[in-house]
Each structure stands twice: as C-alpha cells, then as structure tokens.
C-alpha positions, -999 to 999 in steps of 0.1 A, spaced: -158 -94 10 -161 -61 28 -189 -38 18 -179 -11 -7 -190 21 9 -168 50 0 -136 37 -13 -123 71 -24 -128 86 11 -112 55 27 -84 56 1 -91 20 -11 -78 18 -47 -88 -18 -54 -108 -46 -39 -102 -83 -46 -117 -115 -33 -93 -119 -3 -74 -85 -2 -78 -49 -8 -52 -23 -19 -52 10 1 -32 42 1 -13 48 33 -30 79 49 4 89 63 26 80 34 64 79 34 63 90 -2 35 96 -28 21 63 -41 27 44 -8 3 15 -10 -6 -14 13 -21 -47 3 -43 -59 32 -62 -92 36 -98 -90 47 -90 -118 72 -77 -105 105 -43 -122 111 -11 -112 128 11 -137 109 15 -143 72 12 -181 77 -22 -175 93 -40 -164 62 -55 -188 37 -33 -199 7 -57 -181 -17 -54 -149 3 -16 -151 3 -15 -158 -34 -38 -128 -42 -17 -106 -19 14 -114 -39 -5 -108 -72 -17 -74 -59 19 -66 -47 32 -74 -82 5 -52 -98 12 -24 -74 49 -25 -83 41 -23 -120 16 5 -115 39 25 -93 68 21 -117 46 32 -146 29 62 -129 57 75 -107 90 65 -123 107 59 -89 144 51 -86 135 20 -65 108 5 -43 105 -8 -8 82 -39 -5 77 -57 28 58 -63 60 64 -54 96 52 -84 116 46 -77 153 48 -45 173 86 -47 179 91 -49 141 73 -16 137 38 -29 128 14 0 132 -15 -24 136 3 -54 151 -27 -78 149 -34 -72 111 -8 -80 85 -4 -59 54 22 -56 26 38 -22 20 47 -12 -16 62 23 -18 83 41 -43 116 56 -34 137 83 -50 173 93 -44 172 121 -19 137 114 -5 152 111 30 165 146 35 166 171 64 129 176 64 123 139 72 153 133 94 156 166 114 121 182 110 102 149 113 81 162 84 74 147 50 68 168 19 46 152 -7 44 166 -42 9 152 -47 -23 153 -27 -38 119 -16 -69 125 -37 -48 128 -68 -28 97 -59 -60 78 -53 -74 88 -87 -42 78 -105 -37 44 -88 -74 34 -87 -75 41 -124 -45 19 -130 -61 -9 -109 -95 -5 -126 -85 -30 -154 -79 -58 -129 -107 -83 -126 -118 -96 -92 
C-alpha cells in the first residue's frame, strides 16, 4: 500500500488494500471521485481479481455516499480506457463516480469552457473523507 503522507493535500478521501479513492482535482461537478488501483495498469483485466473486487466495492460505496451527501439527480460511473477513449492518464486505469444534476451542463461549460462549483475542494474532501471513515481496510 502507498505511504499515507498528506491525504487531504492530495485529495485522497480513503485508502484500501488495493485501491484508493481520490477527488478529481479538476472536477466536472462537486463530489467527482475516482477509484484508483495502486497497481499501475492500462487495462481493467490487468489488475488482480482482489483489486477489481475492491474497486467495485469502493465504487458502490462512493455512489451511496454521493447520493446521501449531495442528493444528485443521477450519477455517471465509468472508465476511459486508452487515450482515444479520453483517458487523462492512459497507462493507469481509474473508475469515475460523479454526481449529475439537471442543468449542470449550461452555457458556462459549453460556451465558456468554465465550470462553476458550489463547494471548495477542501469542503468536499472533508465531507467525503468523513463518510468513508467508517469503512474498514
């Protein structure tokens, strides 16, 4: 497992045995999380079974915590595998879990290429890390 240095500064809200949960530093919406395996892999079928299982467990927990804390109209959950699929880090898979609301794609995002977030990342980190604090490793 990776060393726990400064999780708040690095936006890591939870660490497991095979994965960690981190806030997206450039979120689409408040509460945009990523579940990331410690193992460096570019394909889902390249991580150990235990890591894939834990990744799905954390994805399910993230869904529940986001629904409880942010009351979204829906959620996007998924992966971008490979550069052509939009992977920001093509060689390291991660699962996105992000809340969505009706109207969250408005002129600011589409025309101004700017996102307006109603909550600072530090506040989001405190809320979600608190929610994950009850999860055992």
